[in-house]
C-alpha positions as CSV (number, residue, x, y, z in Angstrom):
1,X,21.8,-30.3,-31.8
2,X,24.1,-27.3,-31.7
3,X,21.7,-25.3,-33.8
4,X,18.9,-26.1,-31.3
5,X,21.0,-24.9,-28.3
6,X,21.8,-21.7,-30.1
7,X,18.2,-21.1,-30.9
8,X,17.2,-21.6,-27.3
9,X,19.9,-19.1,-26.2
10,X,18.6,-16.4,-28.5
11,X,15.0,-17.1,-27.6
12,X,15.6,-16.1,-24.1
13,X,15.8,-19.4,-22.2
14,X,19.6,-19.3,-21.8
15,X,21.5,-20.0,-18.6
16,X,23.7,-16.9,-19.2
17,X,20.7,-14.6,-19.2
18,X,19.2,-16.1,-16.0
19,X,22.6,-15.7,-14.3
20,X,22.9,-12.1,-15.5
21,X,19.4,-11.2,-14.2
22,X,20.0,-13.0,-10.9
23,X,23.2,-11.0,-10.4
24,X,21.4,-7.7,-11.3
25,X,18.6,-8.5,-8.8
26,X,21.2,-9.4,-6.1
27,X,23.1,-6.2,-6.7
28,X,19.9,-4.1,-6.5
29,X,18.8,-5.9,-3.3
30,X,22.2,-5.3,-1.7
31,X,22.1,-1.6,-2.6
32,X,18.6,-1.4,-1.1
33,X,19.8,-3.0,2.1
34,X,22.8,-0.6,2.4
35,X,20.5,2.4,1.9
36,X,18.1,1.0,4.5
37,X,20.7,0.4,7.1
38,X,22.3,3.8,6.4
39,X,18.9,5.5,6.8
40,X,18.6,4.1,10.4
41,X,21.5,6.4,11.4
42,X,20.1,9.5,9.8
43,X,18.2,11.7,12.4
44,X,14.4,12.0,12.1
45,X,14.8,15.8,11.8
46,X,16.3,15.6,8.3
47,X,13.1,14.8,6.5
48,X,14.3,15.6,3.0
49,X,17.2,13.2,3.1
50,X,15.1,10.4,4.5
51,X,12.4,11.1,1.9
52,X,15.0,11.0,-0.9
53,X,16.4,7.7,0.3
54,X,12.9,6.2,0.5
55,X,12.3,7.4,-3.0
56,X,15.5,5.8,-4.2
57,X,14.5,2.5,-2.5
58,X,11.1,2.6,-4.3
59,X,12.8,3.2,-7.7
60,X,15.2,0.3,-7.1
61,X,12.2,-1.9,-6.1
62,X,10.4,-1.0,-9.3
63,X,13.5,-1.9,-11.3
64,X,13.6,-5.3,-9.5
65,X,9.9,-5.8,-10.2
66,X,10.5,-5.0,-13.9
67,X,13.3,-7.6,-14.2
68,X,11.2,-10.3,-12.3
69,X,8.1,-9.7,-14.5
70,X,10.1,-9.4,-17.7
71,X,12.4,-12.3,-17.4
72,X,11.1,-14.8,-14.8
73,X,7.4,-14.4,-15.8
74,X,8.6,-14.4,-19.5
75,X,6.8,-11.2,-20.5
76,X,9.8,-9.8,-22.2
77,X,9.4,-12.2,-25.0
78,X,5.6,-12.0,-25.3
79,X,3.6,-9.9,-27.7
80,X,3.1,-6.2,-26.8
81,X,-0.7,-6.7,-26.6
82,X,-0.3,-9.2,-23.9
83,X,2.0,-6.9,-22.0
84,X,-0.5,-4.1,-22.3
85,X,-3.2,-6.3,-21.1
86,X,-1.3,-6.6,-17.8
87,X,0.3,-3.2,-17.6
88,X,-2.7,-1.0,-18.3
89,X,-5.0,-2.5,-15.6
90,X,-2.0,-2.5,-13.1
91,X,-1.4,1.2,-13.8
92,X,-5.2,1.9,-13.4
93,X,-5.2,0.0,-10.1
94,X,-2.2,1.9,-8.8
95,X,-3.9,5.2,-9.9
96,X,-7.1,4.2,-8.1
97,X,-5.3,3.5,-4.9
98,X,-3.4,6.8,-5.0
99,X,-6.6,8.7,-5.9
100,X,-8.7,7.1,-3.1
101,X,-6.0,7.7,-0.5
102,X,-5.6,11.3,-1.6
103,X,-9.4,11.9,-1.5
104,X,-9.8,10.2,1.9
105,X,-7.0,12.3,3.4
106,X,-8.5,15.5,1.9
107,X,-11.9,14.7,3.3
108,X,-10.5,14.0,6.7
109,X,-8.5,17.3,6.7
110,X,-11.5,19.3,5.4
111,X,-13.9,17.8,7.9
112,X,-11.6,18.7,10.8
113,X,-10.8,22.2,9.5
114,X,-14.1,23.5,8.3
115,X,-16.6,21.8,10.6
116,X,-16.5,23.5,14.0
117,X,-19.5,21.5,15.1
118,X,-17.5,18.3,14.7
119,X,-14.7,19.7,16.9
120,X,-17.2,20.9,19.5
121,X,-19.1,17.6,19.6
122,X,-15.9,15.7,20.1
123,X,-15.2,17.6,23.3
124,X,-18.7,17.2,24.9
125,X,-19.3,14.3,27.2
126,X,-22.6,12.6,26.7
127,X,-24.5,10.7,29.4
128,X,-25.4,7.1,28.7
129,X,-29.1,6.4,28.6
130,X,-30.5,2.9,29.2
131,X,-32.2,1.4,26.3
132,X,-34.0,-1.9,25.7
133,X,-36.0,-4.2,27.9
134,X,-34.1,-3.5,31.1
135,X,-34.9,0.2,31.0
136,X,-38.6,-0.5,30.4
137,X,-38.8,-3.0,33.2
138,X,-37.3,-0.5,35.6
139,X,-39.8,2.1,34.5
140,X,-42.7,-0.4,35.1
141,X,-41.4,-1.1,38.7
142,X,-41.3,2.7,39.4
143,X,-44.9,3.1,38.2
144,X,-46.0,0.1,40.3
145,X,-44.4,1.7,43.4
146,X,-46.2,5.0,42.8
147,X,-49.5,3.2,42.3
148,X,-49.3,1.2,45.5
149,X,-48.6,4.4,47.6
């Protein structure tokens, strides 16, 4: 029985490993919270410091995601092909999101910068015209009044 317990410890199912990963995740979370509460006191005018702190929080979150996926979703002990089956589509998905956001923002900026007609049209007030059956009915009443006079 002792041999089976040792085999399970080395295979990655040990209690010591779970406790170690839980402590690492707890420490990373506490550091994120400290940075987040510290960032509240930093004035909005110091953009560089705030951006660096946000970047640090993102890096810590990625480290936590790695530990969660590797140990609690048991991908650390899986074959590399299975890991690549998950990581490559995830990387492509993240790349698509970044590319589409960048492209959409670029289109918005170009449209507002290089299309003076767009800016001009956004300042002109347009009268509302009546459409549909109500407008036709009103026109028929007007014609009827003219014909009777």
